[in-house]
C-alpha positions as CSV (number, residue, x, y, z in Angstrom):
1,M,95.1,115.0,112.5
2,Q,96.7,113.8,109.3
3,I,95.3,112.9,105.9
4,D,94.6,109.1,105.7
5,F,96.4,106.9,103.2
6,P,95.3,105.8,100.7
7,Y,93.4,109.0,100.0
8,H,89.6,108.6,100.4
9,F,86.6,110.4,101.7
10,D,85.0,109.9,105.1
11,P,81.3,109.3,105.7
12,R,80.8,113.1,105.7
13,D,82.3,113.3,102.1
14,R,85.3,115.1,103.4
15,T,89.0,114.1,103.1
16,A,89.5,111.2,105.6
17,E,91.8,112.0,108.5
18,T,93.7,109.7,110.8
19,D,95.7,110.1,114.1
20,E,99.5,110.3,114.3
21,A,100.1,106.6,115.0
22,E,98.1,105.5,112.0
23,H,99.7,108.2,109.8
24,I,103.1,106.9,110.7
25,R,102.0,103.4,110.0
26,D,100.9,104.7,106.5
27,L,104.3,106.3,106.0
28,I,106.1,103.1,106.9
29,E,103.9,101.2,104.4
30,Q,104.6,103.7,101.7
31,L,108.3,103.7,102.3
32,L,108.6,99.9,102.3
33,F,106.4,99.2,99.3
34,T,107.7,102.1,97.0
35,Q,110.3,101.0,94.5
36,P,113.4,103.1,94.3
37,G,113.1,105.3,91.2
38,E,109.2,105.2,91.3
39,R,108.9,108.7,92.5
40,V,110.0,111.3,90.0
41,N,111.1,114.0,92.4
42,R,112.6,111.6,94.9
43,P,114.2,108.7,92.9
44,E,116.1,107.4,95.9
45,F,113.0,107.1,98.1
46,G,111.7,103.6,98.8
47,V,112.8,100.1,99.8
48,G,111.0,98.1,97.2
49,I,110.3,95.2,99.6
50,N,108.2,93.4,97.0
51,Q,111.3,92.5,95.1
52,L,112.5,90.3,98.0
53,V,109.5,88.0,97.4
54,F,111.0,86.9,94.1
55,S,114.5,86.3,95.4
56,P,115.7,83.3,97.4
57,L,115.0,84.1,101.0
58,S,118.0,82.7,102.8
59,S,118.8,83.7,106.4
60,E,121.4,86.1,104.9
61,A,118.8,87.7,102.6
62,I,116.4,88.1,105.5
63,A,119.2,89.7,107.6
64,A,120.0,92.1,104.7
65,A,116.3,93.0,104.4
66,E,116.1,93.8,108.1
67,L,119.1,96.1,107.8
68,M,117.8,97.7,104.6
69,I,114.4,98.4,106.3
70,R,116.0,99.7,109.4
71,G,118.3,102.0,107.4
72,A,115.4,103.4,105.3
73,L,113.2,104.0,108.4
74,Q,116.1,105.9,110.1
75,Q,116.8,107.9,107.0
76,Y,113.2,108.9,106.1
77,L,111.3,108.7,109.4
78,G,114.1,109.1,112.0
79,Q,112.9,112.6,112.9
80,R,109.5,111.1,113.8
81,I,110.2,107.6,115.2
82,E,112.8,105.6,117.0
83,V,113.1,102.1,115.5
84,I,113.2,99.6,118.3
85,D,113.1,96.3,116.4
86,V,112.7,95.0,112.8
87,E,112.0,91.3,112.2
88,T,111.4,89.6,108.9
89,S,110.4,86.0,108.2
90,S,109.3,84.1,105.1
91,A,107.0,81.2,104.5
92,D,106.4,79.9,101.0
93,A,106.3,83.0,98.8
94,T,105.2,85.4,101.6
95,L,107.4,87.8,103.5
96,H,106.2,88.9,107.0
97,I,107.7,92.2,108.4
98,T,107.2,93.3,112.0
99,I,108.4,96.8,113.0
100,V,108.3,98.0,116.6
101,H,108.9,101.8,117.0
102,R,108.4,104.6,119.4
103,I,106.8,107.9,118.3
104,L,109.1,110.6,119.4
105,R,106.5,113.3,119.9
106,S,104.2,111.2,122.2
107,G,106.7,108.5,123.5
108,T,104.1,105.8,122.7
109,Q,105.3,102.4,121.4
110,H,103.6,100.8,118.4
111,R,103.9,97.6,116.4
112,V,103.4,97.5,112.6
113,E,102.9,94.1,110.9
114,L,103.0,93.9,107.1
115,T,102.8,91.0,104.7
116,T,103.8,90.9,101.0
117,G,103.9,88.1,98.5
118,A,101.7,85.4,97.0
119,G,100.6,83.9,100.3
120,P,97.2,84.4,102.1
């Protein structure tokens, strides 16, 4: 078991735990939404995906975002997961991200869907 993110207590007033698949989902979320330079001891860590919401989301920008996300996942989580697919799409001021990955330890495949921006 792993510590759940964000940190909180479970109903027994103990540190909440989660399974490996949810922990990896939490790691992906932290990686994508952390701004580079935000972490003092790891200034290069993060993708800062929120910045893309405020830039024009052309097909080229979406392709660049997918490449950026795939590269960061490989760099920081490559020892734990195999990235199978990364898809991004935008509608209004909302960015939708879908990541399909396989957990190397268990061989199980998972899908992570994240949304950022001003949309619902």
